[in-house]
N, C-alpha and C positions, 0 to 999 in steps of 0.2 A: 583648671577649673572646668568642671562638667556642668551640664544643665542642672543637675541636682544641687550643686554648690551655688549656682546663681539663684536658684529658687529659694534656697535657705537664706541667702543674703538679702534677696528681695523682700522676703517675709519679715526679716529683721527690720529693714527700713520702713516697711509699712506699719509695723508695730510702733516704731518710734514716732512716726507721724500721727498715728491713731491716738497715742497718749497725749501728744501735743494738742490735738483737736479736743479731746476730752478735758484737758486742763484749761483750755481757753474758756470753758464755761465756769470755771472756778475763779476767774479773774474779774474782780469788780473795781479794782483800783491798784495803785502802785504798791500799797502795803501787801497785797496778794502777789503782785508780779515780782517784787523784789524780796519779800520776807515771808511768803506763804501765810500771811496773816498772823504770824507767830503761833501757828497751830500744827507745825510739823511734828509727828511722833518721833520719839527719841531713836527708835530702831531704824526708821527711814532716814532720819538725819545722819545717823552713824554710818549706814551703808552708803548714803550719798557722799558723805565726807570721804570715805575710803575710796570710792570709785572716782571721785573728783581729784584725787591726789596723785594719779599717775596716768599716763597715756600710752599710745602705741609705741612710744619711744622705748618702753620696757622691752618690746619685742624686736626692736631694731638696735638702738645704741647699747642698751643694757645687755641684750643678747650677745653683742660683740664683746663686752666686758666679761661675761660669763664664759664665753668660748676661749678667750685669751688668758684670763686670770683665774677663773674657777669660783670657789666658794666665797671669796672675799666680797663678791657682789652682795650677798646676804648680810655680811658683817658691816659693810660701810654704808649700805643703803637701807635695807629693811629694819635692822635693829635700831639704828639711831632714830629713824622716823617713829617707830613704835614707842621708844623711850620718850621722845619729845612730846608725843601726843598724850601719853600717860601722865607726864608731869603737868602738861597744860590742862588736863582734865580737872585738876584740883586748884589751879591758880589762875587760869585764863578763860577757859571755855564758858564757865557759868556767868562770867562778867559780861560777855557779849549779849546773852539773852536778857540780862538785867538792864543793860543799856537800852534795849528796845522797850522794856517795861517802863523805864523812867523818862526817856527822851523821845520815844516813839521813832527811833531811827530806822532807816531802811537800807542804809549803806554803811560800811565800816568806817568811812571817813567823816561821817556827820558829827560825831562827838568831838572831833578835834577842834572845832571852832569854839567849843566851850572849854575844853581841856587846855588849849593853848590860845590860839586866835585864828581869825579867818585867813591871814596871809600864810601862816604855817599850814593850815588845812589845804589851801590851794597848792602850795609847793609840793606837799606829799601826794595830793591827788593827781596833779599833772605828771609828776615823775613816775608815779605808779602806773598810770595809763600808758605812758611811753614804754616802760619796761615790759608791760604785758603784751604790747603789740609784737615784740620779738619772741616772747615766751610762747604765746599761742601760735605764732607763725611757725616755730620749730615743731610744734605738735602736728600741725597740718602736714608739714613736710615729711614727718615720720610715717604717718599713715599712707602717704602717697608712695613712699618707698616700698611698703608692704604690698600695696595694691599693684605696683609695678612688677614685683617679683611673682606674685600669684597669677596675674592675668595679663601682664605685658602692657598695662595701661600707662600711657605717658605720664610723667610726673605732674605736669601742669594740669592735665585733665583730672587726675586723681585728687589733687588738692582742691580744685574747683567743685568737683562732684561731692566730696565729703563735706566741704564747707556749706554748700547749698542745702544739702539734706539737713544738716544740723541747724541751719538758720531757720528752716521752716518751722520746726517744732519749738525751738527756743524763743523765737520772736513772738509766737502767738500764745504760748503757754506759761512763760515766765519760770519762776523758781519751782512751782508745782510740777511743771512739765520736766524740768531738769531732774528733780528728785525722783519722780516715778519712772522716768526713763533710766535713771541711774539704777534703780531697783531691778528693772527688767534686764538691763545690761549686766548687772551683777549675776543674775540667774543664768544668762547666756554664757558669760565668761566662766562661771563655776562649772557648768556642764562641759564646755569646751576644754577647760583647763584640766579637769579630772579625766576626761576621755584621753587627752594627749598624754597625761601622766601614766595612766594605766597601760596604754598601748606601748609607750616607750619602755616601761617596766617589763612588759611581756616580750618585747623584742630583745631585751638584755638578759632574759632568763628568769624573771620573776621578782618577787618582793625583795629578795636579798640584794638585788642590784641597787636598791636605794642607798645602801652604804658601800656596796661592793665596787661601784664604778670608780671610786677614788684610787683603788690599787691599780686600775688600768689606765688612769690618766697621769700626766706628769706630776711628780711630787709637789710642785709648787701650787697646783690647783686645789689642794686641800688646806693650804695655809690660810689663816683668817685675814692676814694683811700681806699684800705683795705688790710689787711694782710701785706705781704712783699712789696707791691706796695705803698710806701709812697711818700710824696712830694719830699723827697731827692732822691728817686729812679727815679722819673719822671724827675727831673732836671738833674740828671746824664745822663739819657738816652737821654734827649734833646740835651745835648752837644755831646754825642756819635753819635746820629743820624745826627747832623749837619755835623760831620766829615765823617760819613759813606756814607750818601746819596748824598753828594756833591762831592764825588770823592775818599774818603778814601777807600770805596769799589770800586775797580778799574773798574769793569764792568759798574758801573753807570757813572763814569767819561768818559768812552768810548762813551756813548750816547751823551754827550755834545761835545766831540772831533769830532764826526762824523757830527755835525751840520755845515751847510755852514758858518754861521756867529754867533757872540756872541748873537745877538738879537734873532736868532732862538733857540739857547740853552736856553735863558731866557724863551721864550714861552714854550719850552718843559718842563722846570722845573715847571712852573706855572701849566701846564696841569697835570703833575704827582702829584704835591702837592694837587690839587683839587680832583683828584681821590682818594687819600689817606684819604681825609677829608670826602668824601661822601660815597664811595663804602663800607667801612667796616660796616656802619650802616645796610646795607642790608645783607652783608656776615656774620656778627656776630650774627644776630638775631636768626637763628636756634640754634646756640651754646648757647646763653643766655637762650633760652626756653627749652633746653635739660633736665634740672632737672624735668620739668613738665611731661616729657614722661618717664624718667628713674630716679626715685627719689633716688635710692640707688646704683648707678653704682660704681663698685669696681675700674674700670680703666677709669677715666674721659676723658683720651686722645682718647678713642674710641667712644666718644659720637656722634660726627658728622657722622662718618662712620656708626654707628648703626642706626641713624635716617634716613640716606639715604637709607639703605637697607630695613628698616621696613615701611617707609612712602611714598616712591616714587614708581611710576609704573616702570615696566621693560622698558628699553630704556633710561629713564631719569637717572636710576642708573648708566648706562654706561657713560652717558654724564657728570654726576657729578664726576665720577671717572676720566674721561678724563680731567675735569677742574682741579682736584687735580694734575694730571700729568703735566698739562699745567703750573701751577705755579712753580713746581719744575724744569721742563725742561727749562723754561724761565730763571730761576735764575742760574742753574748749567751750562748750555751751555754758557751763557754770561760770567759767571765767568771763564770758561775754555778758552774762547776766549781772555779775558783780561790777564789771567795768561800766556797764550801762547805768547801774544804780549810782555810781560815783559821778558819772557825767551828768545824769539827770538831776540828782539831788544836791550835788556839791559844786559842780563846775559851772553849768549853764546859768543857774540863778545868780551867780556872782558876775558872770560875763555880761548878762543883759537883764534888765528889769522885766522884759516881756515874758521871761520864763518863771517869774514869781507869781504866785497866786493863781496858777492855772487850774482849771477844773480837772477832776480825776480823768475824764475822757481825753482831754487835751494832753495831759501829762503822759498818759499811756501812749498816745501817738508819738510824742517826743521820744519816749523811752524806746519804742520799737524802731524808730528811725535811727537813733543813736546805736542800737544794737546792729542793725544792718550795716551801718557805716564802719563800725569797729571790725566786724567780721570780714568785710570786703578788704580792708586795709591789711589785716593779718594774712589773708589769702595771697595778697600781692607780695608780702614779705616772705611767705613760705616759698613762693615760686623762685625767689632770688636768695634763698637761705644760704647757698654756697658762698655768697659774698661776705657772710658774717662768720665764716669758719666752720660751717656745717652744723648738723643737728646736735651732736654731742657738745660742741663748743657753746652753742646757744643755750642749751639746757643747764650745763654744769658751770661753765665759767661766767657767762653774762648774767644769767638769772641768779646763780648762787652768790656771786660777788655783790650784786646790786640790790638784792632784796633786803639785806641787812640794814643799810643806811636808811631805807624807807620805813621799815617795820620796827626798828628800835624805838623811835618815839611813839609809834602807834601802840605797840604791845606793852612796853614798860610804862607808858603813860597811863595805862589802866590801873596800875598798882599804887596803893597809897605810899609805899616805901619810897617811891620816886616822885612824890608830889612837888618837891622843890625843883625838879628839872623843868624849867619853863620853856617858853617859845624860843628864846635865844639858844638854849641848850639843844632843842630839837633841830633848829635850822643849822647851827654850827656843826652838830654831829652828822647831820645829813650831808652837808657840803664837804666835810672832811673825809667822809667815807667815799664819796664820789671821786674826790681828788686822789685819794689813796689807790682806788682801783685803776685810775688812769696811769698813775706812776708805776705800779707793779705790773700792769698789763703791757705798757708801751715803752717804758723807760728802763726799768730794771729787769734783770733775768732772775726769776724766782721759781720755786717749786709750785706745783698745782695747789698744794695745801696752803702755802703762803698767799698765793693769788686769791684763793677763795676766802681765806680767813681774815686777811688784813683789813679789808674795808669794814666788815662787821665789827671786828674788835676795836678798831679806831672809833667807830661810831658809838659803840657801847661805852667805851672808856670815857669819851668826852661827855656823853649824855649823863652818865652816872656821876662823873667827876664834877661837872658844872652844878649838878644838883647838890652835891656835898658842899660846894663853895657857897651855895645859896641858902644853906640851912639856917642862917641867922636872919633871913628875910621872911616876911610874912607871905602866906599863900592866899590867893583870892578865895573868899568864902565859898563861892559857888563851886570851885574846883575841889576844895576839901569836902564839901557836902556831897558832891557827885561821887568821888572816889570811895568815901566811907559808905555810901548807900549801896554800892555794888557788892558789899560783903555778904548780903543775905537776899533771898528771894522776897518778892512782895506778891500780894494777891493780884494776879493778872486780870481779875474781873473789875478792878477799880476803873472808874471812868477817867477819860483823859483829863478832865478838869480837876480831878482830885489827886492826880499824880504830881510828883515833884516837878517843878518847872525850873529851868536854868536858862539864863541869858548870857550870851557871849559878850 
């Protein structure tokens, strides 16, 4: 890292903080802080959704997968994500925006008290918050690894610095700050990624290297599925990605909630899905070619960072490092905003009466305090991430296996086809998914695909199956009314008093 690189990185951080300060002026209440007032343009929502969907782990853990196994990274990660978002664009994404129109929600968990009941909502909210503590902690650890390779910064220091900078703009600017910093970070990572792509192509002899590298790499590197990344693994992750990227990961649901109308949420999803389909081909190319530059690398997860330092001129190194920070900060700050929304809107008012009926100003104070607390805890988890099996284990195994039991009731609960799946179905499917994960993780010896797929499949089968058994029973009128009302957009200019009202 030269002085030029540090200057570029410093300017990047100043830009992030500047956007946060600007966004602070746009916040007049929690509706703005958590849902951008329902006024986020579809293109901004789509880019923010894309940027919030992956972190610096792509440049660390996934770089190691690309180095070791090759093209399969695109097949098992990027393609399923893109397909999942495209499908959700027509069945799920618009319904989130319509929930805000009808129920004035600010958090993805709010509607569950009407759809099921308050105990079910609390169970899902608490378990989701606990899961996100580990997920976000893994992302802080990933960016610290990158900073350690680039500048020799100790892991704990890297974790604390990146978390503190993110906390500044996210705590003061809310979702507007998240979205606009996502856009700025998208521009930074686009410039850095394309620069890295072009320079690597030049080093390898020109544009022909885009396809020519595969003849120089081991034959297995061009295979679509190899090693632990089997067809079963891909299908399991396709299901998990459908749940995660369409709202099971709460910060991604927020991007749709913030859209003015369901049609805008659909366009945002299509844009995000298209970016996932195209951009990784450019982003991953240097990772795929890394074995040609470092044929016997002991730690493949450092391959992308080493290529950046060895092959790029000073100034661009700082830009690439900024782009890595951009991915992590986009994801972690949006996660923090979503978790804070759930804590502020869904958990605290149930825990204590003193959090009910607060003024907008007082609620904002509570929200910002909750955000600070959440981020501090995730930073502590990041420092001790090795105790949980390392970064890749946290991201793929823990999150992949546990996101399903939480999101099955939340996502499928939005669809009229599953209206007979009641609160009992939601709780039993959640509990069975958690128990299944414990069994396949700590009792039985199973493949990675089975480990990831089993919990979500068990949850889905029970949630849907219990709904089928309940088809002879009547459904609460407010549930039927709510689910049917989400099929079409309404005029968002309607006053709150004239909107549909639902009581749990």
